[in-house]
C-alpha positions as CSV (number, residue, x, y, z in Angstrom):
1,X,0.0,0.0,0.0
2,X,1.0,3.6,-0.7
3,X,0.0,6.0,2.1
4,X,-0.1,9.8,1.2
5,X,-0.5,11.9,4.3
6,X,-1.1,15.6,4.3
7,X,-0.2,17.5,7.5
8,X,-0.8,21.0,8.8
9,X,-3.4,23.3,10.1
10,X,-6.1,24.6,7.7
11,X,-6.8,27.6,10.0
12,X,-3.2,28.9,9.7
13,X,-3.0,29.9,6.0
14,X,0.0,28.3,4.3
15,X,0.3,25.7,7.2
16,X,-2.6,23.9,5.6
17,X,-0.8,23.1,2.4
18,X,-0.4,19.4,3.2
19,X,-4.2,19.0,3.8
20,X,-4.9,20.9,0.6
21,X,-2.7,18.6,-1.4
22,X,-4.6,15.6,0.1
23,X,-7.9,17.2,-0.8
24,X,-6.7,17.9,-4.4
25,X,-5.7,14.3,-4.8
26,X,-9.1,13.1,-3.6
27,X,-10.8,15.6,-6.1
28,X,-8.7,14.1,-8.9
29,X,-10.5,10.8,-8.4
30,X,-8.0,8.9,-6.2
31,X,-9.7,7.1,-3.4
32,X,-8.4,5.1,-0.6
33,X,-8.4,1.4,-1.2
34,X,-6.3,-1.7,-0.4
35,X,-3.4,-0.2,-2.4
36,X,-3.8,3.5,-1.7
37,X,-4.5,5.6,1.5
38,X,-4.9,9.3,1.3
39,X,-5.3,11.0,4.7
40,X,-5.3,14.4,6.2
41,X,-3.6,14.1,9.6
42,X,-3.9,17.7,10.5
43,X,-1.3,18.5,13.1
44,X,-1.7,15.1,14.8
45,X,1.7,13.2,14.6
46,X,0.0,10.1,16.2
47,X,-2.3,9.8,13.2
48,X,0.8,9.8,10.9
49,X,2.2,7.0,13.0
50,X,-1.0,4.9,12.7
51,X,-1.9,5.8,9.1
52,X,1.6,4.8,7.9
53,X,1.6,1.5,9.6
54,X,1.4,-1.3,7.1
55,X,2.3,0.9,4.1
56,X,5.0,-0.2,1.7
57,X,5.6,3.4,0.6
58,X,4.8,6.7,2.4
59,X,4.5,10.2,1.2
60,X,4.2,13.2,3.6
61,X,3.3,16.7,2.6
62,X,3.7,19.6,5.0
63,X,4.6,23.3,5.2
64,X,7.9,24.6,6.4
65,X,9.5,27.8,7.5
66,X,13.2,27.5,6.5
67,X,13.7,31.1,5.3
68,X,13.7,30.1,1.6
69,X,11.5,31.8,-1.0
70,X,7.8,31.3,-0.3
71,X,6.4,28.5,-2.4
72,X,9.8,26.6,-2.7
73,X,9.2,22.9,-2.8
74,X,11.7,20.6,-1.1
75,X,11.6,16.8,-1.7
76,X,13.6,14.7,0.8
77,X,13.8,11.1,2.0
78,X,12.1,10.6,5.2
79,X,15.2,9.1,6.8
80,X,16.8,12.6,6.6
81,X,14.0,14.2,8.5
82,X,13.0,11.7,11.1
83,X,13.6,13.0,14.6
84,X,13.7,11.6,18.1
85,X,10.8,13.0,20.1
86,X,11.7,14.9,23.3
87,X,9.9,13.8,26.5
88,X,6.7,15.7,26.9
89,X,3.5,15.7,28.9
90,X,1.3,16.2,25.9
91,X,0.9,14.5,22.5
92,X,0.6,18.0,20.8
93,X,4.4,18.0,20.6
94,X,4.5,14.7,18.7
95,X,4.9,15.6,15.0
96,X,5.2,13.6,11.8
97,X,9.1,13.6,12.0
98,X,8.7,12.0,15.5
99,X,6.2,9.5,13.9
100,X,8.8,8.4,11.4
101,X,11.4,7.8,14.1
102,X,8.9,6.0,16.5
103,X,7.2,4.0,13.7
104,X,10.4,2.3,12.7
105,X,11.1,1.3,16.3
106,X,7.6,0.3,17.3
107,X,6.5,-1.6,14.2
108,X,9.8,-2.4,12.4
109,X,8.8,-4.2,9.2
110,X,5.2,-3.0,9.3
111,X,6.4,0.6,8.9
112,X,7.5,1.8,5.5
113,X,11.2,2.2,4.7
114,X,10.4,4.1,1.5
115,X,9.4,7.5,2.7
116,X,9.3,10.7,0.7
117,X,8.6,14.1,2.3
118,X,7.5,17.2,0.4
119,X,7.9,20.4,2.3
120,X,6.5,23.7,0.9
121,X,8.0,27.0,2.1
122,X,5.2,29.1,3.7
123,X,4.8,32.8,3.1
124,X,2.4,33.3,6.1
125,X,1.3,31.2,9.0
126,X,-1.1,33.7,10.3
127,X,-4.7,32.8,11.1
128,X,-6.7,32.5,7.9
129,X,-8.2,30.0,5.5
130,X,-6.5,30.8,2.2
131,X,-3.1,29.7,0.9
132,X,-0.8,32.6,-0.3
133,X,-0.4,32.8,-4.1
134,X,3.1,31.2,-4.2
135,X,2.1,28.4,-1.8
136,X,-1.1,27.7,-3.8
137,X,1.0,27.3,-7.0
138,X,3.4,25.0,-5.1
139,X,0.5,23.0,-3.9
140,X,-0.5,22.2,-7.4
141,X,3.1,21.3,-8.3
142,X,3.3,18.9,-5.4
143,X,-0.2,17.4,-6.1
144,X,0.9,16.8,-9.7
145,X,4.1,15.2,-8.5
146,X,2.4,13.0,-6.0
147,X,-0.3,12.0,-8.6
148,X,2.6,10.8,-10.8
149,X,4.0,8.7,-7.9
150,X,0.5,7.3,-7.2
151,X,0.0,6.3,-10.8
152,X,3.5,4.7,-11.0
153,X,2.9,2.8,-7.8
154,X,-0.6,1.6,-8.8
155,X,0.7,0.5,-12.2
156,X,3.4,-1.8,-10.6
157,X,1.7,-3.1,-7.5
158,X,-0.7,-5.9,-7.8
159,X,-4.2,-5.6,-6.1
160,X,-4.4,-7.3,-2.7
């Protein structure tokens, strides 16, 4: 199975880009099945942990604030971005990068080794419901790239 997980907060402008990409994929006719799972995890890293379990391949889409040009798209292997979670009294601090780290240790072979992360540089993370223009354009670029990944995966993976 290929799991595509959009992350972010739809109420914080560009932070919602991961969820928007997941919505665009669903609007293109992709639907969750035994070979594909598309999921909006919001800001819940625990959902990433559970939704990725059992997948052969995982794609995560989220916003970032690295100081690059707004709308810049970064594609990286998940192994470069997984991060050991710090001890905390709340699960609100458990993010998708922590889920990648924890999933490998908790579920071993049931957690995907093949992980691709798309990060889109945010222009604004203020309260609001709309993506900025450069991030909206980047969301379409990422959705098109992930669509190609889905098509390639579905063409080569047998139905369960």
